[in-house]
Wavefront OBJ file of the C-alpha trace (Angstrom):
o trace
v 0.000 0.000 0.000
v 1.408 3.427 -1.047
v 0.515 6.886 0.298
v 1.680 9.569 -2.171
v 0.873 12.361 0.340
v 3.533 10.990 2.756
v 1.145 11.616 5.708
v 0.265 8.055 6.722
v 2.494 6.228 9.185
v 2.061 2.753 10.695
v -1.108 3.545 12.657
v -2.700 5.218 9.654
v -2.162 2.227 7.360
v -3.506 -0.163 10.064
v -6.657 1.947 10.472
v -7.296 1.727 6.708
v -6.957 -2.068 6.750
v -8.560 -3.139 10.025
v -12.109 -3.157 8.654
v -11.064 -6.028 6.366
v -9.475 -8.102 9.140
v -6.559 -8.336 11.586
v -3.052 -7.321 10.394
v -0.371 -9.891 11.189
v 2.698 -7.831 10.263
v 3.466 -4.395 8.747
v 6.702 -2.752 7.530
v 6.961 0.954 6.654
v 9.380 2.236 4.012
v 9.757 6.003 3.421
v 11.050 7.553 0.184
v 11.325 11.151 -0.990
v 8.070 10.935 -2.935
v 5.880 8.529 -0.935
v 5.358 6.311 2.111
v 5.144 2.584 1.419
v 3.637 -0.134 3.650
v 4.203 -3.864 3.209
v 1.267 -5.547 4.960
v 0.706 -9.199 5.858
v -2.824 -10.289 6.916
v -3.840 -13.250 9.058
v -5.505 -15.006 6.070
v -5.305 -14.802 2.287
v -9.052 -14.114 2.055
v -8.591 -10.750 3.814
v -5.948 -9.689 1.300
v -8.119 -10.730 -1.671
v -11.117 -8.795 -0.312
v -8.992 -5.650 0.070
v -7.687 -5.984 -3.491
v -11.199 -6.380 -4.859
v -12.317 -3.194 -3.113
v -9.158 -1.116 -3.635
v -11.020 1.269 -5.962
v -12.872 2.584 -2.896
v -9.647 4.054 -1.478
v -8.777 7.743 -2.071
v -6.759 8.537 -5.226
v -3.562 9.110 -3.224
v -3.696 5.508 -1.897
v -2.690 2.647 -4.227
v -2.837 -1.047 -3.346
v -1.302 -4.096 -5.023
v 0.189 -7.513 -4.289
v 3.778 -7.502 -3.125
v 6.406 -8.920 -5.460
v 6.979 -11.921 -3.195
v 3.268 -12.774 -2.923
v 2.774 -12.438 -6.657
v 5.649 -14.826 -7.256
v 4.219 -17.443 -4.891
v 0.852 -17.254 -6.631
v 2.497 -17.679 -10.050
v 4.332 -20.764 -8.829
v 1.126 -22.339 -7.531
v -0.650 -21.704 -10.828
v 2.243 -23.173 -12.812
v 2.344 -26.282 -10.621
v -1.383 -26.796 -11.040
v -0.906 -26.701 -14.809
v 1.939 -29.250 -14.477
v 4.397 -26.961 -16.260
v 8.119 -27.395 -15.858
v 9.417 -24.234 -14.206
v 12.639 -23.137 -12.608
v 12.652 -22.216 -8.950
v 12.249 -18.458 -8.966
v 13.465 -18.257 -5.357
v 16.972 -19.440 -6.361
v 19.604 -16.698 -6.496
v 21.263 -18.391 -9.456
v 18.156 -18.167 -11.661
v 18.189 -15.087 -13.872
v 16.231 -14.576 -17.074
v 16.991 -12.152 -19.896
v 13.899 -10.949 -21.700
v 13.290 -9.297 -25.056
v 11.373 -6.070 -25.413
v 8.241 -7.919 -26.599
v 7.661 -9.903 -23.402
v 8.794 -7.151 -21.011
v 5.380 -6.448 -19.502
v 4.597 -10.126 -18.943
v 7.836 -10.813 -17.072
v 7.563 -7.724 -14.912
v 4.124 -8.904 -13.786
v 5.362 -12.406 -12.901
v 8.194 -11.078 -10.753
v 11.153 -12.567 -12.663
v 14.107 -10.193 -13.111
v 14.224 -8.451 -16.495
v 17.352 -7.051 -18.205
v 17.734 -4.732 -21.180
v 20.986 -4.373 -23.038
v 23.745 -6.479 -24.600
v 25.068 -9.608 -22.898
v 28.156 -8.097 -21.256
v 29.981 -8.391 -17.944
v 32.687 -6.538 -16.033
v 35.142 -9.340 -16.838
v 34.582 -9.022 -20.587
v 35.012 -5.243 -20.402
v 38.285 -5.569 -18.484
v 39.560 -7.988 -21.166
v 38.339 -5.565 -23.834
v 40.274 -2.755 -22.138
v 43.459 -4.841 -22.044
v 43.043 -5.695 -25.728
v 42.469 -2.017 -26.529
v 45.724 -1.081 -24.778
v 47.585 -3.821 -26.664
v 46.234 -2.631 -30.012
v 47.147 0.973 -29.190
v 50.802 0.032 -28.731
v 53.106 1.861 -31.123
v 54.870 -0.499 -33.563
v 58.345 0.466 -32.335
v 59.581 0.567 -28.756
v 62.491 -0.352 -26.544
v 60.551 -3.124 -24.776
v 62.568 -2.620 -21.607
v 60.083 -1.800 -18.856
v 61.287 -4.848 -16.950
v 64.914 -3.675 -17.283
v 64.418 -0.095 -16.206
v 65.373 0.833 -12.670
v 66.057 -1.877 -10.083
v 67.621 -1.604 -6.603
v 71.336 -2.418 -6.558
v 72.925 -5.053 -4.350
v 76.065 -2.921 -3.902
v 76.590 0.799 -3.361
v 76.111 2.803 -6.513
v 79.317 3.771 -8.298
v 79.684 6.476 -10.919
v 79.364 4.952 -14.393
v 81.437 6.252 -17.291
v 80.117 6.436 -20.818
v 80.100 2.865 -22.207
v 82.860 1.756 -24.579
v 82.119 -1.720 -25.863
v 85.134 -3.175 -27.643
v 83.323 -5.820 -29.711
v 80.635 -3.363 -30.784
v 83.319 -0.945 -32.019
v 85.100 -3.494 -34.246
v 84.475 -2.888 -37.933
v 81.955 -5.238 -39.473
v 82.018 -3.686 -42.976
v 84.551 -6.290 -44.256
v 81.778 -8.884 -44.158
v 79.925 -6.896 -46.829
v 82.918 -6.168 -49.105
v 82.602 -9.401 -51.050
v 78.837 -9.707 -50.561
v 76.207 -8.874 -53.195
v 73.003 -10.014 -51.534
v 71.577 -11.814 -48.523
v 68.847 -11.708 -45.899
v 68.455 -9.297 -43.002
v 66.334 -9.889 -39.868
v 64.539 -7.157 -37.879
v 65.449 -7.249 -34.181
v 63.622 -4.276 -32.624
v 61.802 -1.344 -34.215
v 63.237 1.709 -32.458
v 61.556 4.567 -34.329
v 59.727 5.298 -37.620
v 63.054 5.248 -39.481
v 65.315 2.954 -37.454
v 65.515 -0.672 -36.278
v 68.167 -3.056 -35.028
v 69.115 -5.646 -37.621
v 71.026 -8.875 -38.021
v 72.213 -10.267 -41.386
v 71.154 -13.918 -41.174
v 72.433 -15.084 -44.591
v 75.342 -13.855 -46.770
v 75.623 -14.982 -50.403
v 79.128 -16.309 -49.722
v 77.531 -19.141 -47.811
v 77.928 -17.830 -44.277
v 74.867 -18.683 -42.182
v 74.869 -16.376 -39.164
v 72.294 -18.451 -37.285
v 74.567 -21.492 -37.425
v 77.519 -19.353 -36.319
v 75.635 -18.043 -33.284
v 74.692 -21.606 -32.278
v 78.377 -22.595 -32.336
v 79.228 -19.584 -30.142
v 76.407 -20.560 -27.751
v 77.680 -24.165 -27.449
v 81.218 -22.983 -26.646
v 79.954 -20.527 -23.998
v 77.817 -23.264 -22.392
v 80.970 -25.320 -21.829
v 82.778 -22.443 -20.062
v 82.828 -21.528 -16.349
v 79.855 -20.111 -14.464
v 80.196 -16.528 -13.206
v 79.208 -15.245 -9.743
v 76.898 -12.219 -10.008
v 78.575 -10.590 -7.002
v 81.895 -10.502 -8.907
v 80.530 -8.753 -11.994
v 81.445 -5.186 -12.937
v 79.899 -2.699 -15.311
v 81.196 -3.144 -18.889
v 82.441 -6.715 -18.300
v 82.238 -8.979 -21.393
v 80.317 -12.192 -20.604
v 78.260 -14.984 -22.103
v 74.569 -14.551 -21.183
v 71.612 -16.890 -21.661
v 68.708 -15.401 -23.641
v 65.299 -17.010 -23.065
v 63.963 -15.585 -26.350
v 66.444 -17.568 -28.480
v 67.231 -20.327 -25.940
v 70.927 -19.657 -26.658
v 73.936 -18.084 -24.944
v 75.199 -14.889 -26.570
v 78.089 -12.451 -26.258
v 77.290 -9.316 -24.292
v 78.354 -6.568 -21.902
v 77.144 -6.056 -18.320
v 75.232 -2.766 -18.209
v 73.546 -3.041 -14.791
v 73.940 -5.352 -11.794
v 70.413 -5.312 -10.374
v 69.630 -7.303 -7.238
v 70.010 -10.980 -8.078
v 69.946 -10.419 -11.855
v 72.001 -8.608 -14.480
v 71.213 -6.474 -17.523
v 73.359 -7.543 -20.482
v 73.638 -5.839 -23.902
v 73.782 -8.705 -26.439
v 76.260 -7.653 -29.120
v 75.023 -10.142 -31.745
v 71.267 -9.556 -31.326
v 71.017 -5.792 -30.837
v 69.036 -5.772 -27.618
v 69.398 -5.775 -23.829
v 68.164 -8.671 -21.673
v 67.823 -9.336 -17.958
v 69.247 -12.701 -16.896
v 70.769 -14.722 -14.037
v 72.570 -17.299 -16.243
v 76.069 -15.992 -16.943
v 79.268 -17.727 -18.079
v 82.800 -16.716 -19.018
v 83.256 -15.824 -22.712
v 86.003 -17.852 -24.532
v 88.897 -15.573 -25.534
v 88.638 -16.502 -29.246
v 85.313 -14.642 -29.447
v 86.572 -11.378 -27.904
v 87.973 -10.120 -31.226
v 85.106 -11.217 -33.484
v 83.046 -8.169 -34.628
v 79.446 -7.879 -33.479
v 76.768 -9.149 -35.825
v 74.138 -6.609 -34.714
v 73.824 -3.128 -36.203
v 71.343 -0.297 -36.546
v 69.464 0.148 -39.827
v 68.473 3.705 -40.804
v 66.037 4.856 -43.508
v 65.313 8.379 -44.732
v 61.538 7.807 -44.780
v 59.031 6.580 -42.197
v 59.131 3.021 -43.542
v 59.848 1.043 -40.379
v 56.248 0.795 -38.998
v 55.148 -0.543 -42.413
v 57.594 -3.473 -42.337
v 55.403 -6.413 -41.334
v 57.712 -9.379 -42.018
v 60.574 -10.373 -39.722
v 63.153 -10.915 -42.514
v 63.860 -9.140 -45.811
v 66.119 -9.834 -48.796
v 68.766 -7.207 -49.577
v 71.316 -6.249 -52.216
v 74.531 -4.357 -51.423
v 74.584 -0.846 -52.946
v 77.943 0.416 -51.604
v 80.506 -0.484 -48.913
v 83.143 1.641 -47.170
v 84.489 1.838 -43.578
v 82.208 4.807 -42.823
v 78.976 3.670 -44.416
v 77.243 0.557 -45.771
v 74.242 1.123 -48.058
v 71.780 -1.695 -48.790
v 68.565 -2.002 -50.806
v 65.753 -3.864 -49.009
v 62.945 -5.491 -51.012
v 59.526 -5.075 -49.385
v 57.005 -6.645 -51.795
v 57.200 -4.390 -54.896
v 58.970 -1.559 -53.062
v 62.726 -0.952 -52.808
v 63.924 0.794 -49.644
v 67.435 2.267 -49.390
v 68.957 1.856 -45.918
v 72.273 2.480 -44.153
v 73.995 0.297 -41.565
v 75.679 1.768 -38.484
v 77.346 0.235 -35.442
v 74.932 -0.762 -32.697
v 75.441 0.560 -29.185
v 72.860 0.129 -26.398
v 71.347 3.384 -25.183
v 70.887 4.230 -21.516
v 67.162 3.659 -22.046
v 67.906 0.113 -23.243
v 70.523 -0.618 -20.591
v 68.409 0.408 -17.598
v 68.914 3.022 -14.888
v 69.717 1.913 -11.308
v 68.004 2.881 -8.068
v 69.870 4.132 -5.047
v 70.341 1.134 -2.776
v 68.877 1.193 0.738
v 69.262 -1.129 3.683
v 66.854 -2.557 6.241
v 66.286 -0.165 9.196
v 67.366 2.833 7.116
v 65.346 6.072 6.967
v 62.880 6.700 4.138
v 59.995 9.061 3.375
v 56.568 8.126 2.024
v 55.854 9.860 -1.301
v 52.619 8.271 -2.524
v 50.116 5.609 -1.518
v 46.993 5.022 -3.615
v 46.319 1.379 -2.889
v 47.297 -0.008 0.449
v 49.488 -2.761 -0.979
v 51.920 -0.532 -2.933
v 53.835 2.564 -1.821
v 56.419 4.917 -3.326
v 59.280 5.711 -0.955
v 62.623 7.561 -1.103
v 65.733 7.223 1.019
v 66.166 9.900 3.714
v 69.706 8.875 4.625
v 71.853 12.031 4.709
v 74.499 10.904 2.182
v 71.765 9.810 -0.242
v 69.766 13.004 0.070
v 72.827 15.187 -0.447
v 73.559 13.192 -3.588
v 69.959 13.602 -4.836
v 70.020 17.373 -4.451
v 73.387 17.607 -6.171
v 72.068 15.585 -9.148
v 68.811 17.533 -9.382
v 70.592 20.895 -9.216
v 73.075 19.863 -11.911
v 70.212 18.682 -14.136
v 68.237 21.917 -13.634
v 71.317 24.048 -14.345
v 72.044 22.107 -17.534
v 68.456 22.367 -18.805
v 68.359 26.103 -18.024
v 71.596 26.851 -19.892
v 71.398 24.255 -22.678
v 67.721 24.083 -23.563
v 68.205 22.322 -26.919
v 64.764 20.952 -27.715
v 64.013 17.798 -29.683
v 63.746 18.322 -33.435
v 62.179 14.879 -33.955
v 59.629 12.483 -32.490
v 60.801 11.054 -29.143
v 61.256 7.284 -28.937
v 59.149 5.255 -26.507
v 61.174 4.945 -23.287
v 63.510 7.843 -24.129
v 64.802 9.887 -21.170
v 64.313 13.628 -21.688
v 64.403 16.832 -19.646
v 61.521 19.332 -19.372
v 60.118 22.154 -17.253
v 57.520 20.541 -14.987
v 54.257 22.318 -14.215
v 53.936 20.147 -11.077
v 57.302 20.775 -9.408
v 57.949 24.169 -11.110
v 61.486 23.038 -11.911
v 63.489 21.316 -14.632
v 63.260 17.535 -14.219
v 63.884 14.394 -16.242
v 61.268 11.889 -17.358
v 60.738 8.852 -19.510
v 58.400 8.926 -22.524
v 55.563 6.626 -21.554
v 52.739 7.009 -24.087
v 51.883 8.829 -27.328
v 48.676 10.878 -26.929
v 48.328 12.259 -30.469
v 49.614 15.353 -32.249
v 52.902 16.237 -30.565
v 51.670 15.403 -27.036
v 53.209 12.592 -24.954
v 52.684 11.145 -21.486
v 55.973 11.265 -19.564
v 56.787 9.493 -16.275
v 58.949 11.489 -13.871
v 62.090 9.570 -12.931
v 62.597 11.194 -9.521
v 58.982 11.580 -8.355
v 55.888 9.327 -8.608
v 54.217 11.625 -11.158
v 53.011 11.483 -14.758
v 52.743 14.583 -16.912
v 51.634 15.386 -20.467
v 54.473 17.120 -22.356
v 54.782 18.371 -25.939
v 57.791 17.179 -27.926
v 58.797 20.806 -28.549
v 59.156 21.231 -24.752
v 61.482 18.224 -24.334
v 65.211 18.842 -23.854
v 67.969 16.488 -25.030
v 69.970 15.221 -22.045
v 73.624 14.197 -21.757
v 74.705 10.701 -20.704
v 75.598 11.807 -17.155
v 72.053 13.117 -16.582
v 70.346 10.007 -17.928
v 72.402 7.552 -15.891
v 71.708 9.251 -12.528
v 70.076 6.676 -10.230
v 66.298 6.818 -9.819
v 65.494 8.045 -6.315
v 61.907 6.731 -6.094
v 61.317 3.088 -5.216
v 57.976 1.268 -5.502
v 57.509 -1.342 -2.769
v 54.707 -3.469 -1.378
v 53.492 -3.279 2.222
v 53.493 -6.543 4.166
v 50.148 -8.079 5.165
v 48.253 -5.459 3.169
v 44.718 -5.618 1.793
v 44.558 -4.703 -1.924
v 42.069 -1.895 -1.253
v 42.038 1.823 -2.048
v 42.972 4.221 0.739
v 39.868 6.141 1.867
v 38.388 8.213 4.690
v 40.445 8.083 7.936
v 43.199 6.139 6.176
v 43.511 8.905 3.573
v 43.825 11.526 6.328
v 46.601 9.483 7.932
v 48.484 9.144 4.625
v 48.163 12.889 3.920
v 49.592 13.702 7.354
v 52.570 11.344 7.142
v 53.543 11.954 3.494
v 57.103 13.305 3.630
v 57.533 12.179 7.262
v 60.575 10.126 8.241
v 59.962 6.366 8.413
v 62.121 3.385 9.207
v 61.934 0.626 6.570
v 62.319 -3.041 7.566
v 62.623 -6.021 5.200
v 64.429 -9.354 4.872
v 67.859 -8.577 3.385
v 68.715 -12.279 3.152
v 66.279 -12.577 0.222
v 67.166 -11.053 -3.131
v 63.615 -9.697 -3.524
v 63.130 -8.923 0.175
v 62.897 -5.184 -0.548
v 59.658 -5.739 -2.511
v 57.564 -6.248 0.668
v 58.438 -4.002 3.586
v 57.267 -2.866 7.012
v 57.238 0.880 7.676
v 57.526 2.359 11.176
v 56.665 6.003 11.916
v 59.790 7.082 13.778
v 58.180 9.868 15.760
v 55.456 7.519 17.087
v 57.459 4.286 17.015
v 54.367 2.547 15.655
v 54.055 0.190 12.713
v 52.466 2.030 9.784
v 51.253 -1.220 8.174
v 49.245 -2.151 11.263
v 47.694 1.322 11.681
v 46.763 1.466 7.995
v 45.333 -2.059 8.033
v 42.941 -1.098 10.827
v 41.811 2.032 8.975
v 41.452 0.456 5.533
v 39.777 -2.811 6.535
v 36.130 -2.726 5.325
v 33.376 -2.649 7.945
v 31.997 -6.000 6.787
v 35.267 -7.700 7.835
v 35.353 -6.122 11.296
v 33.848 -7.692 14.408
v 31.336 -5.956 16.703
v 30.619 -3.018 14.412
v 27.211 -1.371 14.607
v 25.830 -1.087 11.096
v 24.209 2.274 10.445
v 21.157 1.049 8.589
v 19.534 4.494 8.440
v 21.951 6.214 6.075
v 21.956 5.278 2.401
v 24.070 6.585 -0.488
v 22.733 8.661 -3.355
v 24.240 9.332 -6.764
v 25.738 12.636 -5.617
v 27.888 10.806 -3.048
v 29.549 8.662 -5.717
v 33.007 9.352 -7.044
v 32.306 10.363 -10.640
v 33.868 11.994 -13.654
v 31.722 14.791 -15.082
v 31.705 15.073 -18.894
v 33.003 18.451 -20.064
v 30.650 20.489 -22.234
v 31.757 20.847 -25.902
v 34.225 17.963 -25.489
v 34.400 15.178 -28.102
v 34.592 11.684 -26.576
v 34.835 8.106 -27.772
v 32.147 6.128 -25.947
v 30.189 2.906 -26.316
v 26.460 2.973 -27.042
v 25.098 0.273 -24.706
v 21.292 0.419 -24.917
v 18.350 2.750 -25.588
v 15.605 2.494 -22.963
v 12.640 4.713 -22.165
v 13.947 7.615 -24.274
v 17.475 7.578 -22.791
v 20.730 6.499 -24.479
v 23.032 4.722 -22.031
v 26.650 5.510 -23.032
v 29.674 3.853 -21.393
v 33.184 5.358 -21.306
v 36.494 3.579 -22.059
v 37.907 3.752 -18.530
v 37.303 0.172 -17.376
v 40.607 -1.161 -16.087
v 42.673 -1.905 -13.013
v 40.523 0.157 -10.630
v 37.385 -1.754 -11.593
v 39.225 -5.034 -10.942
v 39.826 -3.891 -7.346
v 36.189 -2.791 -7.013
v 34.951 -6.114 -8.401
v 37.014 -8.092 -5.884
v 35.646 -6.020 -2.994
v 32.044 -6.439 -4.171
v 32.502 -10.210 -4.414
v 33.937 -10.311 -0.887
v 31.085 -8.218 0.530
v 28.286 -10.137 -1.221
v 29.803 -13.433 -0.119
v 29.195 -12.427 3.513
v 26.049 -10.300 3.265
v 23.061 -12.410 2.166
v 20.209 -10.069 3.136
v 17.908 -8.833 0.327
v 17.299 -5.089 0.286
v 14.571 -2.637 -0.711
v 16.295 0.586 -1.849
v 15.112 4.179 -1.948
v 14.686 6.092 -5.205
v 18.047 7.459 -6.454
v 19.899 5.211 -4.013
v 23.134 3.515 -5.076
v 23.030 -0.184 -4.220
v 24.194 -3.564 -5.573
v 22.279 -5.636 -8.123
v 22.718 -9.227 -9.332
v 23.081 -9.429 -13.130
v 22.786 -12.252 -15.711
v 26.491 -13.165 -15.529
v 25.988 -14.121 -11.855
v 27.993 -11.135 -10.549
v 26.955 -8.131 -8.455
v 27.340 -4.591 -9.840
v 26.666 -1.101 -8.571
v 23.252 0.192 -9.666
v 21.061 3.250 -9.099
v 17.428 2.700 -8.138
v 15.255 4.611 -10.641
v 11.818 3.418 -9.536
v 10.429 1.373 -6.641
v 6.792 0.479 -5.882
v 5.219 -2.267 -3.756
v 4.396 -5.349 -5.785
v 6.500 -4.181 -8.769
v 10.077 -5.045 -9.635
v 12.620 -2.369 -8.725
v 13.840 -0.495 -11.802
v 17.614 0.121 -11.751
v 20.455 0.851 -14.146
v 24.094 -0.183 -13.800
v 26.497 2.749 -13.386
v 29.422 0.599 -14.597
v 27.942 -1.596 -17.368
v 25.065 0.528 -18.680
v 22.409 -2.223 -18.550
v 18.850 -1.394 -17.428
v 17.070 -3.944 -15.246
v 13.885 -4.623 -13.271
v 15.075 -6.634 -10.258
v 13.476 -8.561 -7.455
v 14.529 -7.356 -3.993
v 16.263 -10.718 -3.446
v 18.664 -9.587 -6.194
v 19.500 -6.297 -4.460
v 21.848 -5.492 -1.575
v 22.756 -2.323 0.274
v 25.966 -0.656 -0.888
v 28.675 -0.193 1.784
v 30.571 3.110 1.905
v 33.857 1.441 0.913
v 32.532 0.800 -2.622
v 31.954 4.459 -3.528
v 35.582 5.144 -4.530
v 35.481 3.987 -8.163
v 34.019 6.646 -10.537
v 30.866 5.906 -12.520
v 31.390 4.628 -16.073
v 27.955 5.300 -17.625
v 26.296 8.545 -18.740
v 22.550 8.915 -19.448
v 22.213 10.903 -22.659
v 19.491 12.612 -24.698
v 20.031 13.529 -28.351
v 20.207 17.270 -28.970
v 18.234 17.039 -32.222
v 14.660 16.995 -33.450
v 14.871 13.351 -34.568
v 12.042 11.317 -33.097
v 12.606 7.856 -31.605
v 9.755 5.487 -32.510
v 9.144 1.749 -32.412
v 10.593 1.255 -35.890
v 13.986 2.857 -35.279
v 14.183 1.391 -31.756
v 14.447 -1.994 -33.490
v 17.289 -0.565 -35.594
v 19.088 0.672 -32.465
v 19.004 -2.817 -30.922
v 21.254 -4.074 -33.735
v 23.970 -1.601 -32.721
v 24.043 -2.202 -28.969
v 27.559 -2.256 -27.474
v 29.026 -0.327 -30.432
v 31.752 2.341 -30.176
v 30.945 5.827 -31.445
v 32.017 9.467 -31.150
v 29.975 11.822 -28.966
v 29.981 15.608 -28.578
v 28.753 16.795 -25.170
v 26.359 19.717 -25.774
v 25.171 20.385 -22.235
v 25.204 18.940 -18.745
v 21.518 18.603 -17.831
v 22.274 18.306 -14.119
v 20.699 15.761 -11.838
v 21.584 12.091 -12.117
v 24.369 12.107 -14.745
v 22.186 13.336 -17.635
v 23.689 15.005 -20.721
v 22.519 16.437 -24.005
v 24.705 15.089 -26.828
v 25.285 15.117 -30.576
v 26.145 11.712 -32.025
v 26.223 11.351 -35.860
v 26.362 7.560 -35.484
v 23.044 7.359 -33.584
v 21.393 10.108 -35.610
v 22.125 8.272 -38.885
v 20.500 5.106 -37.500
v 17.364 6.991 -36.440
v 16.875 8.908 -39.704
l 1 2 3 4 5 6 7 8 9 10 11 12 13 14 15 16 17 18 19 20 21 22 23 24 25 26 27 28 29 30 31 32 33 34 35 36 37 38 39 40 41 42 43 44 45 46 47 48 49 50 51 52 53 54 55 56 57 58 59 60 61 62 63 64 65 66 67 68 69 70 71 72 73 74 75 76 77 78 79 80 81 82 83 84 85 86 87 88 89 90 91 92 93 94 95 96 97 98 99 100 101 102 103 104 105 106 107 108 109 110 111 112 113 114 115 116 117 118 119 120 121 122 123 124 125 126 127 128 129 130 131 132 133 134 135 136 137 138 139 140 141 142 143 144 145 146 147 148 149 150 151 152 153 154 155 156 157 158 159 160 161 162 163 164 165 166 167 168 169 170 171 172 173 174 175 176 177 178 179 180 181 182 183 184 185 186 187 188 189 190 191 192 193 194 195 196 197 198 199 200 201 202 203 204 205 206 207 208 209 210 211 212 213 214 215 216 217 218 219 220 221 222 223 224 225 226 227 228 229 230 231 232 233 234 235 236 237 238 239 240 241 242 243 244 245 246 247 248 249 250 251 252 253 254 255 256 257 258 259 260 261 262 263 264 265 266 267 268 269 270 271 272 273 274 275 276 277 278 279 280 281 282 283 284 285 286 287 288 289 290 291 292 293 294 295 296 297 298 299 300 301 302 303 304 305 306 307 308 309 310 311 312 313 314 315 316 317 318 319 320 321 322 323 324 325 326 327 328 329 330 331 332 333 334 335 336 337 338 339 340 341 342 343 344 345 346 347 348 349 350 351 352 353 354 355 356 357 358 359 360 361 362 363 364 365 366 367 368 369 370 371 372 373 374 375 376 377 378 379 380 381 382 383 384 385 386 387 388 389 390 391 392 393 394 395 396 397 398 399 400 401 402 403 404 405 406 407 408 409 410 411 412 413 414 415 416 417 418 419 420 421 422 423 424 425 426 427 428 429 430 431 432 433 434 435 436 437 438 439 440 441 442 443 444 445 446 447 448 449 450 451 452 453 454 455 456 457 458 459 460 461 462 463 464 465 466 467 468 469 470 471 472 473 474 475 476 477 478 479 480 481 482 483 484 485 486 487 488 489 490 491 492 493 494 495 496 497 498 499 500 501 502 503 504 505 506 507 508 509 510 511 512 513 514 515 516 517 518 519 520 521 522 523 524 525 526 527 528 529 530 531 532 533 534 535 536 537 538 539 540 541 542 543 544 545 546 547 548 549 550 551 552 553 554 555 556 557 558 559 560 561 562 563 564 565 566 567 568 569 570 571 572 573 574 575 576 577 578 579 580 581 582 583 584 585 586 587 588 589 590 591 592 593 594 595 596 597 598 599 600 601 602 603 604 605 606 607 608 609 610 611 612 613 614 615 616 617 618 619 620 621 622 623 624 625 626 627 628 629 630 631 632 633 634 635 636 637 638 639 640 641 642 643 644 645 646 647 648 649 650 651 652 653 654 655 656 657 658 659 660 661 662 663 664 665 666 667 668 669 670 671 672 673 674 675 676 677 678 679 680 681 682 683 684 685 686 687 688 689 690 691 692 693 694 695 696 697 698 699 700 701 702 703 704 705 706 707 708 709 710 711 712 713 714 715
């Protein structure tokens, strides 16, 4: 029973019903627009009599069967007709309806869903695939080699001079007319590392490298602790399953970075052997291949035939044959760059002083050494870098290479800093990771400054570590206040130095308080549903305005996914599904595994709903009436649903952190949406399109948009 005047309370509803018979139980539910009463009578006959005479009630009072009662009646009818039915009370039973039978299913009480068959898992996989496809065709592929803590104190490194790499290899081409060249790594639009695999004089380089590998495998093993920078060794490469000749470029923990002279790349390995002397004077087989045009991204095959154009000690010119095209290239000696070799971290010991720089998720923190000799060294390096950039601001006159270390004037620190090119954003804009702070910044190529070797090789001062016994949850509320207050404060770091990777999981102690930071943070971050003896505040509920959300900017052009059209609204999902949603999904699964109570939400309340893939998602309650399924829409998937209360749960405060992913949009045009073009729209559900935001309509995430894709379908 519903009172739209909001005046009736429990006694008022009982007075209306008592003339029909005694009331066994009554529950009152208040919303912004109405008061709702769920009433149970002593006998079914009383309820049927009231329903038959409900037209005698005032217009502001409406009466109907509750959802649960309606469902029980449907089951009895179906059993009487001997029909095979599924148990509608089972949480695992979910039915997806079409638009045609919508009204029938809403009446019977089975959950109804509108939209494509999607799930959070599929969208996360889609996001990963999108990132993979967006990858530029040339890169240094050395994220795993870049910056590792040292197992010895850092020593100043001189500019590398690799003897084998400097030996002339042009004599191999003097008596050669043709052969085959293999692409190692694409470094830029006009450069890649190459390896001549076949010469026309019969020399097969692949066979030669196998012989070298066999001889190295029979030599003595090397102890990593005895290695020095620039030392010539034999290193095992998992990519080729062979040993190769190479130079030590970085001793990093229990592994070593080695520049392979015959393959033109840098690897990280633990399998090292002495190199036989007879191979110390054999020139390197790897070289860099330059072109004058942007041909490299277009080269799809791994090997290409070549003819020799000219040979001299300074320059070797070849002609590559790419289908019907001839490409003129030059060969130059290959030397690993600092970006390829890897940049070390300053080493730190257990019980040394550090400062906390950043903590977004409880299980990973960015710290920096606060030991006096380290900090003095940091400031000296940063000042030298800033002075160089100020006096020698030679900007790039080309596209930067992925992974390249450059200098720039930061808008965050207001100083000259160095960073590593992380992502291409279009035009001349790039995402750059700071190397001495846990920041990212968007920088134009014309603002980037070429750095000298001594500035690139400076150790990275920021170290990313994990916190022991940490929950993989975001830092919120009281925990966020704690982190804000202790950022930059002196800590003591404790870890197991006997393990090579002991530094990866640490304990932090706040020196001034002498208390373990991990333990304090754990108590503040732990969700309420995991804590014992906590009084649940059942009165407060969360509305859309309390959600973390990203507002769409007016006049911006966005790439979004059209999910579904329902009741005049276009549900559009953004492209931001990713790591954060994975964390949210894990927390929802943990909460719903412990909380089994069904829930009747308020209008505009954010709660949890069970969807066809068997998983719970955050939804907003759009409409709720006694005896009718609750209308909701998912703020992360974009699906609209009419759900039974057994498929709804209250949302805990800890799940508000992840921004919404769905916008509710109206077309800013005079095109009418009718039954005919609604059928056309259904064919394009879950399709990517471009959207221009005309106006923010306020309220619950509503926008006026222009979308040529949708408008063409409707016309």
